[in-house]
N, CA and C of each residue as an Amber inpcrd file, in Angstrom:
protein
   306
   6.6420000  -2.2750000  18.8240000   7.2010000  -1.8440000  17.5590000
   5.6940000  -2.7670000  17.0320000   5.4010000  -2.0800000  16.1290000
   3.9640000  -3.1270000  15.1390000   4.2390000  -2.5680000  13.2960000
   4.5850000  -3.6360000  13.0310000   5.1800000  -3.7410000  11.8320000
   3.6110000  -3.3250000  10.7780000   3.8420000  -2.7490000   9.5740000
   2.8030000  -2.3690000   8.8600000   1.5900000  -3.7830000   7.8320000
   2.7810000  -4.9340000   7.8310000   2.2490000  -5.9540000   7.7470000
   1.1990000  -6.4780000   8.7510000   1.2150000  -6.0440000  10.1660000
   0.6000000  -6.7950000  11.4030000  -0.7500000  -5.6850000  11.2640000
  -0.6530000  -4.5000000  10.7530000  -1.8760000  -3.7960000  10.4320000
  -2.8660000  -3.9420000   9.4580000  -2.3040000  -4.4690000   8.2890000
  -2.6870000  -4.9870000   7.3110000  -3.3390000  -6.5520000   7.4100000
  -2.8810000  -6.8310000   8.1180000  -3.2750000  -8.5750000   8.6760000
  -4.5740000  -8.3080000   9.3920000  -4.3770000  -7.3700000  10.1980000
  -5.6800000  -6.8660000  11.4340000  -6.6360000  -6.3250000  11.0140000
  -6.1270000  -5.2550000   9.6780000  -7.4530000  -4.3450000   9.5920000
  -7.6890000  -4.3290000   8.3880000  -6.6850000  -4.5670000   7.5290000
  -6.8780000  -4.1390000   5.6370000  -7.4170000  -5.6870000   4.9500000
  -7.1640000  -6.7150000   5.5730000  -7.1560000  -7.9820000   4.9500000
  -8.7470000  -8.9100000   5.2850000  -9.2250000  -8.2330000   6.3160000
 -11.0490000  -8.3810000   6.6360000 -11.2260000  -7.2590000   5.9650000
 -10.7830000  -6.0740000   5.4680000 -11.8180000  -5.0320000   4.9010000
 -11.6590000  -5.5450000   3.5910000 -10.7360000  -6.2240000   2.9060000
 -10.8050000  -6.6520000   1.5350000 -11.4840000  -7.8680000   1.4130000
 -11.8590000  -8.7970000   2.6280000 -12.8970000 -10.2330000   2.6680000
 -13.9470000  -9.2280000   2.5550000 -14.2660000  -8.4530000   3.3270000
 -16.0040000  -7.6900000   3.3810000 -16.1860000  -7.2490000   2.4540000
 -15.2210000  -6.3040000   1.5520000 -15.5640000  -6.1230000  -0.1530000
 -16.1840000  -7.0330000  -0.8580000 -15.0000000  -8.0760000  -0.6070000
 -15.2830000  -9.5560000  -1.5400000 -16.3520000  -9.5720000  -1.6690000
 -16.8810000 -10.5720000  -0.2240000 -18.1870000 -10.8020000  -0.0290000
 -19.3200000  -9.9970000  -0.0770000 -19.1140000  -8.7110000  -0.1260000
 -20.3810000  -7.8710000  -0.3280000 -20.6710000  -7.7470000  -2.3700000
 -19.7040000  -7.7720000  -2.6650000 -19.3400000  -7.6110000  -4.0920000
 -20.1910000  -9.0260000  -4.5640000 -20.2360000  -9.8280000  -4.0860000
 -20.4020000 -11.4230000  -4.7190000 -21.8990000 -11.5570000  -4.4130000
 -21.8920000 -11.1450000  -3.1250000 -23.6660000 -11.3540000  -2.8940000
 -24.2570000 -10.0290000  -3.4640000 -24.0550000  -8.5420000  -3.5430000
 -24.9300000  -7.8710000  -4.4290000 -24.7190000  -7.4550000  -5.3170000
 -23.4410000  -7.3970000  -6.0910000 -23.1820000  -7.7040000  -7.6350000
 -23.5950000  -8.7910000  -8.3450000 -23.3300000 -10.3130000  -7.7110000
 -23.7680000 -11.2670000  -8.7820000 -24.5570000 -12.0920000  -7.8370000
 -24.9350000 -11.7640000  -7.1400000 -26.4860000 -12.2470000  -6.3890000
 -25.8780000 -13.8100000  -5.8140000 -24.7330000 -13.9630000  -5.6410000
 -24.6780000 -15.4070000  -4.7310000 -24.9060000 -15.5050000  -2.9960000
 -25.1180000 -16.6860000  -2.9080000 -25.4480000 -16.8220000  -1.7300000
 -24.3720000 -16.9690000  -0.5610000 -24.7090000 -16.5630000   0.7460000
 -23.6920000 -16.4620000   1.8340000 -23.0220000 -17.5620000   1.9750000
 -23.8500000 -19.1880000   1.7000000 -22.9220000 -20.4240000   1.8950000
 -22.0330000 -20.6200000   0.6870000 -22.0560000 -19.7120000  -0.0340000
 -21.2910000 -20.1190000  -1.4530000 -20.2620000 -19.1860000  -1.6790000
 -20.5160000 -18.0530000  -0.8720000 -19.2010000 -17.1710000  -0.5510000
 -18.6590000 -17.2360000   0.3960000 -19.0530000 -18.0180000   1.5240000
 -18.2690000 -18.8070000   2.5560000 -17.2060000 -20.0680000   1.8880000
 -17.7290000 -20.5520000   0.8460000 -17.0160000 -21.5300000  -0.0120000
 -15.9540000 -21.1340000  -0.7470000 -16.0560000 -20.2400000  -1.1110000
 -15.0980000 -19.2570000  -2.2390000 -14.1860000 -18.4580000  -1.2060000
 -14.3430000 -17.9960000  -0.5010000 -13.3460000 -17.2940000   0.5140000
 -12.9890000 -18.3080000   1.8780000 -13.3920000 -19.8030000   1.8560000
 -12.9910000 -20.3010000   2.7290000 -12.7500000 -19.8380000   4.2390000
 -14.1630000 -19.4470000   4.4990000 -14.7430000 -19.0820000   5.7100000
 -15.8270000 -19.3300000   5.9810000 -16.3060000 -19.3520000   7.1230000
 -17.7930000 -19.6280000   7.2200000 -18.6800000 -18.6440000   7.0760000
 -19.7880000 -19.5280000   7.0640000 -21.2180000 -18.2050000   6.5400000
 -21.5050000 -17.4990000   7.7870000 -20.8480000 -17.5090000   9.1450000
 -21.2700000 -16.6770000  10.1160000 -20.2990000 -15.7130000   9.6190000
 -18.7110000 -16.0990000   9.5780000 -18.3510000 -14.8480000   9.2820000
 -18.6350000 -14.0570000   7.7980000 -19.2220000 -14.6010000   6.8070000
 -19.8180000 -13.9790000   5.6720000 -20.6670000 -12.6570000   6.2730000
 -21.6340000 -13.3390000   7.0030000 -22.8000000 -12.1970000   7.8760000
 -21.9650000 -11.5820000   8.0580000 -21.1550000 -11.7780000   9.0000000
 -20.4140000 -10.5330000   9.6340000 -20.0370000  -9.4480000   8.7100000
 -19.2390000 -10.1350000   7.6960000 -19.0310000  -9.0160000   6.3340000
 -19.9130000  -8.6010000   5.8930000 -20.9380000  -8.9630000   5.9100000
 -21.9950000  -7.9300000   4.7830000 -22.7670000  -7.3670000   5.5930000
 -22.7010000  -7.3780000   6.8290000 -23.2270000  -6.4860000   8.0620000
 -22.3830000  -5.5380000   8.9210000 -21.1280000  -5.2050000   8.4280000
 -19.9990000  -4.8110000   8.5340000 -19.7400000  -4.5100000   9.9460000
 -20.1200000  -6.0220000  10.7840000 -19.4140000  -6.3840000  12.1380000
 -18.1740000  -6.4430000  11.8990000 -17.3560000  -7.0580000  10.7060000
 -16.2380000  -7.3840000  10.5420000 -16.0730000  -6.5350000   9.7610000
 -14.1280000  -6.3350000   9.3160000 -14.1650000  -5.4760000   8.1500000
 -14.3140000  -3.8410000   8.2290000 -14.2790000  -3.1840000   9.1660000
 -14.7000000  -1.8730000   9.4390000 -13.9500000  -0.9740000   8.5520000
 -12.8360000  -1.3270000   8.0060000 -11.6920000  -0.6660000   7.3020000
 -12.0870000  -0.3660000   6.0330000 -13.0990000  -0.8770000   5.6740000
 -13.4420000  -0.5890000   4.1420000 -13.5770000   0.1660000   3.6030000
 -13.4890000   1.7110000   4.5710000 -13.5320000   2.9190000   3.4820000
 -12.3580000   3.3920000   2.9540000 -11.2540000   2.6620000   3.7270000
  -9.7710000   2.9810000   3.0910000 -10.0510000   2.2100000   1.8760000
 -10.6050000   1.3600000   1.4870000 -10.1280000   0.8570000   0.1710000
 -11.2170000   1.0010000  -0.7780000 -12.5320000   1.2210000  -0.0960000
 -13.6100000   1.6070000  -1.1420000 -14.0200000   2.3190000  -1.9730000
 -12.7690000   3.5400000  -1.4540000 -13.1830000   5.0640000  -1.9780000
 -11.5130000   5.5330000  -3.1920000 -11.1030000   4.5680000  -3.1560000
  -9.8550000   4.3360000  -4.4600000 -10.3380000   3.7870000  -5.9410000
 -10.6470000   4.5640000  -6.4250000 -11.1130000   3.9060000  -8.1750000
  -9.7100000   2.4200000  -8.4490000  -8.5310000   3.0140000  -7.6940000
  -7.3340000   2.0630000  -8.5130000  -7.3120000   0.7680000  -7.6760000
  -7.9710000   0.8670000  -6.5850000  -8.0970000  -0.1950000  -5.2440000
  -9.1320000  -0.9070000  -5.8870000 -10.1760000  -0.4390000  -6.3100000
 -11.6350000  -1.0740000  -6.7120000 -11.4520000  -2.0230000  -7.8640000
 -10.3260000  -1.1760000  -8.9360000 -10.0210000  -2.1550000 -10.1130000
  -9.7490000  -3.4650000  -9.9490000  -8.6270000  -3.3770000  -9.2350000
  -7.6960000  -4.9030000  -8.4900000  -8.8650000  -5.7590000  -7.5540000
  -9.6660000  -4.8550000  -6.7260000 -10.7240000  -5.4860000  -6.3220000
 -12.0350000  -6.7910000  -7.4770000 -12.0400000  -5.7620000  -8.6840000
 -12.9740000  -6.5250000  -9.5520000 -12.1200000  -7.4470000 -10.1750000
 -10.6070000  -7.1560000  -9.7930000  -9.6800000  -8.4780000 -10.8680000
  -9.8670000  -9.4950000 -10.0060000  -9.8480000  -9.0530000  -8.1790000
  -9.9970000 -10.1640000  -7.7490000 -11.0320000 -11.2800000  -7.6140000
 -12.3910000 -10.5580000  -7.4790000 -13.3810000 -10.9640000  -7.4550000
 -13.5660000 -12.0190000  -8.9740000 -13.1520000 -11.7480000  -9.6100000
 -13.0570000 -12.1680000 -11.2300000 -12.3760000 -13.5130000 -11.0630000
 -11.2010000 -13.3170000 -10.6720000 -10.4110000 -14.5660000 -10.1250000
 -11.2290000 -15.4690000  -9.5000000 -11.7710000 -15.3270000  -8.7040000
 -12.2100000 -16.2150000  -7.3580000 -13.3100000 -16.5140000  -8.0200000
 -14.0280000 -16.0740000  -8.9680000 -15.8160000 -16.5520000  -9.4640000
 -14.8110000 -17.2610000 -10.4490000 -13.7750000 -17.4300000 -10.9560000
 -13.0110000 -18.8790000 -11.6970000 -12.4960000 -19.5700000 -10.8050000
 -12.0650000 -19.8060000  -9.9120000 -11.5980000 -20.8930000  -8.9380000
 -10.2220000 -20.2950000  -8.5880000  -9.9120000 -19.1760000  -9.1690000
  -8.3370000 -19.3080000  -8.5670000  -8.2160000 -18.0450000  -7.5750000
  -7.0400000 -18.0710000  -7.0670000  -6.9640000 -17.1500000  -5.9540000
  -5.7530000 -16.5320000  -6.5040000  -5.4090000 -15.2410000  -6.6320000
  -4.3720000 -14.7480000  -7.1420000  -3.6770000 -13.7740000  -6.1550000
  -2.9350000 -13.8890000  -5.2830000  -2.8390000 -13.6030000  -4.1420000
  -1.7640000 -12.2490000  -4.4710000  -0.8690000 -12.1460000  -5.5480000
  -0.5500000 -11.0390000  -5.9240000  -1.0920000  -9.8270000  -5.7030000
  -2.5460000  -9.8970000  -6.4320000  -3.4490000  -9.2300000  -6.3510000
  -3.4850000  -8.4550000  -5.1150000  -4.1160000  -9.2410000  -3.9200000
  -3.7180000  -8.9700000  -2.6000000  -2.6870000  -7.6770000  -2.3350000
  -1.6120000  -8.4340000  -2.6840000   0.3830000  -7.8010000  -1.9360000
  -0.1340000  -6.4510000  -3.0470000  -0.6080000  -6.3210000  -3.9060000
  -0.6270000  -5.0030000  -4.8950000  -1.7280000  -4.1060000  -3.9950000
  -2.6280000  -4.5470000  -3.4020000  -3.7920000  -3.7940000  -2.7260000
  -3.6430000  -3.2760000  -1.4030000  -2.3950000  -4.0270000  -0.7960000
  -1.8920000  -4.0490000   0.4630000  -0.8940000  -2.4270000   0.5430000
  -0.2090000  -2.5610000  -0.7010000   0.8650000  -1.4670000  -1.3130000
   0.2810000  -0.2920000  -1.3900000  -0.7970000  -0.8270000  -1.9840000
  -1.6540000   0.8430000  -2.1400000  -2.1880000   1.3660000  -1.1200000
  -2.9280000   0.6400000  -0.2330000  -3.0410000   1.4870000   0.9470000
  -2.2670000   1.6000000   1.6000000  -0.9130000   1.3780000   1.7430000
   0.2820000   1.9580000   2.6710000   1.1420000   3.0250000   1.5980000
   0.3670000   3.3850000   0.7450000   0.9890000   4.2290000   0.3470000
   2.2940000   3.8800000  -0.9310000   2.2310000   2.4220000  -1.1500000
   3.7580000   2.4440000  -1.8760000   3.0630000   2.1930000  -2.8290000
   4.2580000   1.5880000  -4.0410000   4.3100000   1.3530000  -5.6170000
   3.4440000   0.4310000  -5.3380000   2.3820000   0.2110000  -6.4540000
   1.6250000  -0.8580000  -6.3240000   2.2230000  -2.1180000  -7.2790000
   3.3920000  -1.8550000  -7.7310000   4.0940000  -3.0360000  -8.9480000
   5.1670000  -3.7130000  -7.5700000   4.8890000  -5.0030000  -8.0140000
   5.3750000  -6.0490000  -7.1040000   7.0670000  -5.9920000  -7.3360000
């Protein structure tokens, strides 16, 4: 038996991290080392996200405008030094097709 949360943890959360890393790198010009500090991961992991070696499920979240708005909110909060995990929960619910409200 595989729970939805297991799939989210193994596939969607890496895709979310990849999207965050890509936005920070391409839209804000932040270097990989700083992205690694923001996300609490290694610079090597950031490199893997940027080259699509990790986070291969990005298409599931990238093509949804509602999810993109949530991703922008998440990136904005991270740039302010905050982590709002409820945004991650909303994104996971949207990917699952559940109601985005908590």
